[in-house]
N, C-alpha and C positions, 0 to 999 in steps of 0.2 A: 617545355619552356626554358628549363635550366640548360638543357643541351643546346637550344637555340641561342640563348644568351652567351653561353660559353663559346660557341662557334663565332659569334659576332665579335666577341672580345679578343679572340685569338687570331683574327684576320691579320695577315702579314706579320705574325708574332716572331717568326724565325728571323726575318730580315731586320726587324726592329731590335730583337735580342742581340744580334751581332753588332749593330751600331752602338747600342747602349753598353754592351760589354767592352767595346773599344773605348768608350768614354770612361768606363770604370778603370781600365788599364792605364789611361793617361792622367788619372787623378780625380775623376768625379766621385763624389761621395754617394753611398747608397741612398741617402735621403734625396739627393738631387735627381738620381735616376728614377726613383719611385715617384717623386713629385711630377716630373715631366710626363711619365707614362700615365699616371692617374689623371692629370689635367687633360691630356689628349683624349683618354677614354671617356671621362665624365662629360666633357663638352659635347663630344659626338653622340653619346648615349642620350643626353638630355634633348638634343635636337631630334633624334630618332623617336623619343618618347612623345614629344610634342606632335610630330608628324603622325605617329600612330594614333594619338587621341583624335586628330582631325579626321583621319580615315575611319575611325570608329564612328564618329558623328555622322559621316556620310553613309555608313552601313546600317545605321539604326532603322530607317524605314523598311528595308527588306527583312531585317531580323524580326520585326514585329509580326511578320506573317507566319512565323513558326508556331504551329498549334500545340498547345499543352492544355490538358483537361477540357478539350472540346472547343477551345476558342483561341483567338490571337491575343496580342499584347497591345497596350497603349504605349505611345512613344515615351512617356514618362517612366514606364516600367523598365525601360532599357537603359536609363541614365543612372549610374551608380551613386551620384551625389558629389558635391564639391570636395568633401574631405577624402573619400576614397580616391578620387581623381588626383588630388594633390599628393596623396600618399604614394600613388603609382609614379607620378612625375618625379618624386623624390627617391623612391626605392630603386627604380631602374638604373639611374646613373650610379647610385651607391653600389649596387650589385655588380655592375659592369666594372666599376673602378676596383672593387674587391677582387674580381676575377683577374684583372690586369696585374694587380699586385701579386697574387698567388702565382701567376704565370711567369713572373720575373724573379722568383726566388733563386733560380740557378744563376741568373745574371748577377744578382746582388751578392750571393754567397761565393760563387766560383766563376768570375768573368773569364778567366783563362780557359776553363773547360768549355764554355760556350763558344769562345773565339776559335777553339780548335775543333768544334763540332763533335765532341766526344759523345758516344752513345750512352744513354743512361742505363743503370742496372736493369737486368731482366726481371720478369715477373715470376712468381712462384705458383706452384700447383695448389697451394692452400686456398686460392680464390675459388677453385672448382669444388674443393672440399666444403667450403662454407655454403655454396649454393646447394650442393647435394644434401647437406645437413638440414637446410631449411625446407627443401622439397620433401624430405622424409617425414616432416610434420604434417604436410598437407592432407594425406589420406585420413588422418585422425580428426580433421575438421568436418563440420556439417552444420545442420540447422540448429543443433543444440549448443553450439559454441558461441560465446559472446561476440558482439560486433568488434569490440576492442581487440580481442585476440586475433580475429580474422584480419583486421586492418594491419596489425603488426606483422603477421606472417606474410601477407601479400606485399606489404611495403618492403619487408626484408628481402623477399624473393626478387622484387623489382630492382633493388639496389645491388643485390648480389649478382644479378644478371649483367648489370652494367660493369661490375668489377671483373667478371669472367670474360667479357667481350674481348678486351685486348689480348688476353692470354690465348683464347681460341684463335684469334686472327693471326697471332704469331705461329701457332701450330699449322694453320692453313697455309701460311706463307712458306714454311719449310717443305710441306708436301708439294705445294705448287712449284717451287724452285727445283725440287728433285725430279719431278715428273715432267718438267718443261721440255717441249719439243720445238720451241721457237724462241726468238729473242724477246718478243713482247711478253710472253708468259714468264720467261726467266726474269726479266726486269720487274714484272709485277710481283713475283714471288719474293725476290730479294728485297723489294721495297716493303712488303708486308712484314718480313722478318726484321728489317732494320728499324722500322718505326710502326709497330702494331697499334700503338695508341692513336696515332694520327689517322691510320686507316679505319680504326674503329669509330673515331669521331665522325667520319663521313657517313657511316651507315647507322650509327647508334640511335639516332632519332627515330628512324623508321623501324629499326629492330625492336626498340623498347615500346614503340606504339603498337607493334605487332603483338607484344605480350598483352597489352590492354585489349586489342582486337580479339585475340584468342579467348580471353577471359569473358568479356561481355558478349561476344558473338555466340558463345556456347550457352549463355544464360538467357538469351532472348526468348520470351515465352512462345510456345507453339501457336500456330494460327488458330487451331480449333478451340483455344481458350476464349476467343471472341464470341463464340456461339452461346446464346443464352439471353435471358431477359435482364440480367444485371448490367445496367449501363455503366455503373461505377467501375466494375471489373473490366469491362471492355475498354473504357477510357484509360484505365491504369496500364493495360497491356499496350495500347497504342502509344501512350506516353513513354513507356520503356523503350519501344522501338524508335520513337523520335529521338529520345535522348541518346540512344546508341549511335544512330546515324550522325547526329550533331557532334558528339564527342569524337568519333572516329574521323569524321571529315576535318574538323579543326586540328586534331592531333596530327593526322597525316600531312595536312597542308603546312603546318609549322615545321614538321620533320623534313619535308621536302625542301623548304626554303633553307633550313639549317644545313642540309646536305649540299645544296648549291653553293652556299657561302663557304663551307668547308672545302669543297672541291676547288673553288677559285683561290682560296687561301693556300691550299696545297701547291698549286701551280706557282704562285708568287714565292712561297717559301723555298721552292726547289728550282727557282729560275736559273741559278748558276749551274746546277747539275744538268738541267735540260739544255742549256746553252753549250756546255762542254760536250755533251753527247752529240748534239747537232754538229759541233765542230769536228768531232771524231768521225762523222759520216753517217750517223744514225738517221733513218728516214723519220719525218714527222709523223707519218702514219703509224710507225712502230711505237713511237712514244705515246701517241694518243691511244692506241690499242692497249698498251700496257697500263695506262691510266684508267681505262675503262675496266680492265680486268681487276685492278686493285679495288674497285668498288663492287663490281658484279659478284665476284667469288665470295667475299665476306658477307655480302647482302643476302645471297641465296642461303648460305649455311646458317648465319646468325639470325636472319629474318625467319627462316623456317623453324629454327630451334626456339626462338622467342615465342612464336605463335603456339608451338606445341607445348611450351612451358606454361603459357597462359591458359590453354585448354586443360592442362593437367591440374592447375590450381583451381579451375572452375568445376572440375568433375564432381567433387563432393557435394556441390550445391545444385547440380543439374538433376533435380528429382522429377522434373516434368517432361523429360525427353529432349532430344535435340530438335531445335526449330529449323525448318527449311528456310524461313525468312532470315533467321539469324545467320545460318550458314551462307546464304546468298550475299547478305550484307558484308559478312567477313570476307568472302571471296572477292567481291567487287572492290572493297576498300584496300585489301592487300595488293590486288593487281594494279590498282591506280597508284598506290604508294610506291611499289617497285618501279613502275613505269615513270613516275614522277622523279624518282632519284636518278634514274638513268638519263632522263631528259635534262635534269638540272646539271648533271655532270657534263652533258654534251654542250651546254651553253658556255662552258669555260674553254672550249676548243679554240675559239678566236684568241683568247688570252694566252693559251699555250703557243699558238703560232706567233703571237706578238713577242713573247719573251725569248723565242728562238730565232727571230728574224736576224738579229745581230749577235752571232755567237761569240764575238770577240770577248775575251775576259775583261771584266770591269775592274776599276781600281779598288772598289770596296769588296 
């Protein structure tokens, strides 16, 4: 959800940054720049939160049919209450506004650097060292370790994976550019090297969800545990499977939507670059293929790596053996997630065509 919120808040951020940086250069104060940005983000986020609440109300009837402990839910069970709803309606705009402020720190501090489109400093290998150090603790965990320690280790691994992602994408970009045998792959590799953070944001939602999928998919109880006269045990196993499917389905759905938003944002952020490439004679198909490769290559590498990391973290707790049902659920969810990201990226192709229709340089 944090990745999704960040993607929404960063939509068209580069174009907005350039305009706000120009305002700073002609005399606008940092306070004025921040106020304009926060107002825009908060108003839009509040409207989105209200719409989301309405959609949730419509979704309540089918959600009541999800069976837990052998039965379905009452409609009243699905309504969180007035205070939680009010808290969400307040928290969503605040978080989006905060994200917008954080995203503007370069504009406020160094507007000239933004206007010149200077590349930010590169990332260090220490990110990988942190992840490896955390994973080194995992084999020592097991059934005797407290829940608090397990939560801290898993949470740290999840966050470290997010930190490592851009660094790995940068490495992938350098390898892709050096081994390129065509213009599309070369463009994709150079783009991954130039802005690995942006490329990581496009696939991070699905990659991080892959970590969760690998973890809980491996821990789904085997089918033969249902056999027996203990109805409570059987219901518990079924509930674990139901919870696994629900968590993965919702997580992948949110990640796919986040990926689609980020893909559209990337096209808008680079509209000038795309227009100039078209002006230089680059085919639209080459640009579109390069854009697809920017997503597909990091998705395969980081998605697979994240799933493997999740399974590695689950291994100390997998005392009952690997479940065929869990493995199948994991496979289906991952395949659907990967396909969803590719489809979400394809939806922005008309936007790419639109921004390159008139390749003449714009005044801004």
